N, C-alpha and C positions, 0 to 999 in steps of 0.2 A: 350213351346209347347202350342198351342192355342186350347181351348176347342172346341168340336164339338157337345156338348150337344145340344139337341133342345132348342132352346131359348137362348142360349148362358149361361147358368147358371153354376156356379161353387159352390160346397160345401167344407167346411173344417173341419177337426177333427171329424169325425162321430165316434158314439160309438154304439156298437152291430149292428144294422141294418142300413146300409148306406141309410137312406131315409131322405128326407128334411121336413117331417111334422108329427105331433103328429098323424094324422089320418092314415098314412101309416104304423107308428109303431103299431098303434091299430090292423091294417089289419095282421100284422104279429102275433099278439097276437091271433087273431082268427085262424090263421093257426096251432098254437100250440094247441088250444084248439079242433081243428078238428081232431087231432091224428096225425100229421106229426112226423115221426121218424127220427132221426139222423142215424149215421152209424150202420150198421146192426150188428157188433159185440158189445161185451159188452166192455165199455170203462173201462179204470184203475182208480183207486180212487185219481189221481193226475192230475190237469191240467199242460200245460206247456206254457213258453213265447218264443214268437219269436220276433225278430227285423230285420227289414230289410231298407236299404236305398231306395229300390225301389221294387215294384210288378208291373210287366206289363202284365196284362191279357187280353185273347181273349174270345169272346162269354160267358160272365158272365151270369149266372143263380143264383139267391138268393132268399131263403125262410127260413121260421122259422121251426125248430124241436126241437127234445128232445133227447139228448144223455143219453142213459140208461147204467148203470154199478153198480158198488159198490164202497164205500169208503174203506179206508185202513184197517177198522175193519171187513169188509166183510157185511156191511149193504147195502142195496139195495139204490141206489141213482139215481136221475133223474136230468138232467142239461138242461134248456133251451138254445138252440144255434142258431146262425145264420149259415145256410149251404150255402158257396160260393163255386160254382163250375165254372171251366174255362176249355174251350178246351186245352189251351196252356197257360202257365204262365213263365215268366222269372223273377227270383228273384235275386237282386243284393245285396252283401254283407250282407247275410242272417246269424243270430244268433239264435240258439235254445236253449234252457236250461230248465233243470228240478231239483228242488232241493228236495232231499229226506231226511226226518229225520231218523237217525239210533242211535242206543245206544251210539255210538262214537261221535254224533252230526250231524250236517248236512253235507251232500255231495252233490256237483252240478255236473251234467252231462251237459257238453255244447259241441255243435257242431257248427262250422263255414264253411261257404261254400261261394263261389261266391264273394271271396274278392279279388282277384287278376286280375280283369278286365274282367273276363268271368263269367256271371251269371250262376246261377243254371236254370235248365230247367225242367219243369215238364209237362206232357200232361193229360188231363182228370183227373185234380185234384180237390178234395173236400175239404174244411176246415169247420171244427165244430168250430165255433168261439164263445167264451162267452164275450170277450171284445175287442174292436178294437179303436186305436186312430190313425188317419192318416190324410194326406192331399189327397184328392180324386178328381179325374177328370174322366168324362165319356164320351163316344162318342155314340149317338143313344140310349139314355136311355129310356126305357119303364118301369113305374111303374104301379102296379096294375094288372099284368098279370096273369092268372091262370096258377099254377104251371104245370098242365099237357096240356098245350097249345102246340099243335104239331110244332108250328113255332120256338119253343125254339132251337137254334142251339146246345147248350149243354144240354143233358136230365137230368132231376134230378136223384141223385144219386140212384143206385138199392135198392129197400126196404126201401126208407126214406119217401115215400109219401102215405098216406092213403086216400088222398081226393084230386082229381086232380083238384077240384075247388078252392084251398086254394089261398092265396096271394103268388106272387113272383115279382120279378123285373129282368129286363134283359138289357144288354147292349152290343154292339159290342166290345167295348174296355173298360177296367177299368184300370187307372194308379193311383197307390198309392205310395205316397213317405213318408218318414219318418215313417215307420210303426212300431207300438208297438202293440202286440196282445196277448192275452191268449186264448188257445184252448184246447180242449178235445181229438180231433183226426183230423188226415189228412189221406187221402187216395189219390193214384194216380196210374195212368197206368203205367206210366214211370216217374223217377225222376232222372236226372243227376246232380250229385253233384261234381262239379271240385274243385280241391284242398281242399278235405274234411280235418277238423281238428276235433278231437273228444278228449276230456279231461276230466278227472275226477279231482275235486277240492274239497279241504276242506272248509267247511263253506258255506254260502249263498251268491253264486256269480251269480244271474241271469243274462241275457243279458241286462236287464235293470231295474231300481228300480220303484215301483209304484209312488214315489214322483215326477218322470220325466213327469208324464202324468196328473197330477191332476191340 
């Protein structure tokens, strides 16, 4: 697949915010300082891992935020995140895992879908991401657009922006391959999960090990 990003530029293995410069990353930090918020609900005290062979998303909007919630002891917690929104996303061979400590040892909840040739499909999906490792390719990418700019095809998630002039970026299309992601929340208007498999397993059995992405 050939890149249609302006200037023909391709980036590889982006972490947190998929931007190509320190200046752009700093701009996301400004967005956080200006009070952008993540999902309007209180997030749990656990992040979760997602692995996928491919995410093909349309009408990307991406900006900084804070996921607010509590840790497992009930203390208030605030997590810096990158909010990535798509009007539509197809996800191939997705695995999502959550490892929970219990008095009997760790228990892993693992979900798999889109692994038999039919991708999972989500509409109006927003991801509150803490870490991301992937190969990324964009079409018609704009970096430094105000998050409240009316020309965004995908609007910011309701209740997540307190300053419409904060930094964001957008693209007509974003194709991510070999995705390894830690996230605090996902919301979607619809999410179709073909061949869904959900399993509880003893021990620490995440969808990927941190050593795979270091």
